[in-house]
PAPAPA-410022 format. One record per residue (C-alpha): residue number from 1; residue in one letter; x, y, z. Coordinates in Angstrom, 1 decimal, decimal comma. Each point is the difference from the previous one (the first is absolute). Example, Ala and Ser with C-alpha at 12.3 -4.5 7.8 and 13.67 -1.06 7.14 Angstrom:
BEGIN
[1 A [12,3 -4,5 7,8]]
[2 S [1,4 3,4 -0,7]]
END
This chain:
BEGIN
[1 M [4,5 -7,0 -12,0]]
[2 T [2,6 0,2 2,7]]
[3 V [-0,9 1,4 3,4]]
[4 E [2,7 1,8 2,1]]
[5 L [-0,4 1,3 3,5]]
[6 M [1,9 3,2 0,8]]
[7 P [1,8 -0,3 3,4]]
[8 P [-2,5 2,1 1,9]]
[9 A [-2,9 -2,1 -1,3]]
[10 A [1,9 -3,2 1,0]]
[11 E [0,5 1,3 3,5]]
[12 E [-3,6 1,0 0,3]]
[13 L [-1,1 -3,5 -1,2]]
[14 A [2,3 -1,7 2,5]]
[15 V [-1,5 1,8 3,1]]
[16 L [-3,7 -0,6 -1,0]]
[17 P [-2,0 -2,5 2,1]]
[18 R [0,3 -3,4 -1,5]]
[19 V [-3,6 -0,2 -1,3]]
[20 I [0,2 3,4 -1,6]]
[21 R [3,5 -0,9 -1,5]]
[22 Q [-1,5 -3,1 -1,6]]
[23 R [-2,8 2,1 -1,6]]
[24 V [2,4 2,6 -1,2]]
[25 T [2,3 -2,7 -1,4]]
[26 V [-3,0 -1,3 -2,1]]
[27 L [-0,5 3,5 -1,4]]
[28 I [3,6 0,3 -0,9]]
[29 E [-0,1 -3,4 -1,8]]
[30 R [-3,0 1,1 -1,9]]
[31 L [2,0 2,9 -1,4]]
[32 E [2,1 -2,4 -2,0]]
[33 R [-3,1 -0,3 -2,3]]
[34 W [-0,1 3,7 -0,7]]
[35 P [-2,1 1,5 -1,8]]
[36 E [-2,6 -2,8 0,6]]
[37 V [-0,2 1,0 3,7]]
[38 S [-3,4 1,0 1,4]]
[39 G [-0,3 2,5 2,8]]
[40 A [2,9 2,2 -1,0]]
[41 K [-0,8 3,7 0,1]]
[42 P [2,1 2,9 -1,4]]
[43 L [1,1 2,6 2,5]]
[44 R [-0,4 3,7 -0,7]]
[45 G [1,6 3,3 0,9]]
[46 K [3,7 -0,2 1,0]]
[47 L [-0,3 -3,8 -0,2]]
[48 A [-1,2 0,0 -3,6]]
[49 G [1,6 -2,9 -1,9]]
[50 H [-0,1 -2,2 3,0]]
[51 W [-2,6 -2,7 0,7]]
[52 R [-1,5 -1,5 3,2]]
[53 M [-1,6 -3,2 1,0]]
[54 R [-1,6 -0,7 3,3]]
[55 T [-0,8 -2,9 2,3]]
[56 G [-2,1 1,0 3,0]]
[57 D [1,5 3,0 1,6]]
[58 Y [3,4 -0,4 -1,7]]
[59 R [1,2 1,5 -3,3]]
[60 V [2,8 -0,9 -2,4]]
[61 Q [1,4 2,8 -2,2]]
[62 F [1,8 -0,8 -3,1]]
[63 V [1,2 1,4 -3,3]]
[64 I [0,5 -1,8 -3,4]]
[65 R [3,3 0,4 -1,8]]
[66 G [0,1 -2,0 -3,2]]
[67 Q [-0,3 -3,6 1,0]]
[68 V [0,6 0,6 3,7]]
[69 V [-2,5 0,8 2,7]]
[70 I [1,8 1,9 2,8]]
[71 V [-1,7 -0,1 3,4]]
[72 G [1,0 3,2 1,8]]
[73 K [-2,3 0,0 3,1]]
[74 I [-2,1 -2,3 2,1]]
[75 A [-2,0 1,7 2,8]]
[76 H [-3,2 0,2 2,0]]
[77 R [-2,5 2,4 -1,6]]
[78 D [0,5 2,5 2,8]]
[79 R [3,7 0,5 -1,0]]
[80 F [-0,1 -1,0 -3,7]]
[81 Y [-0,4 3,4 -1,6]]
[82 E [2,5 1,8 2,2]]
[83 E [3,4 1,1 -1,4]]
END
């Protein structure tokens, strides 16, 4: 699988504290092995079709399109589910 970061997700990743950025980067690298990734949960409601993984208080939201994993959002859990 190929993993792509949308521009907003790349910006969010860039401003994270270094320790959190390293942990999130490990999650993103794990997505290259989709679907053999543990810890991914499908989202519901208006986010149906999207998935999320977490590390501590941070979440990574992504969607699968063929052989590409598209990371659309990286955020603290307090802001993760906001529009």
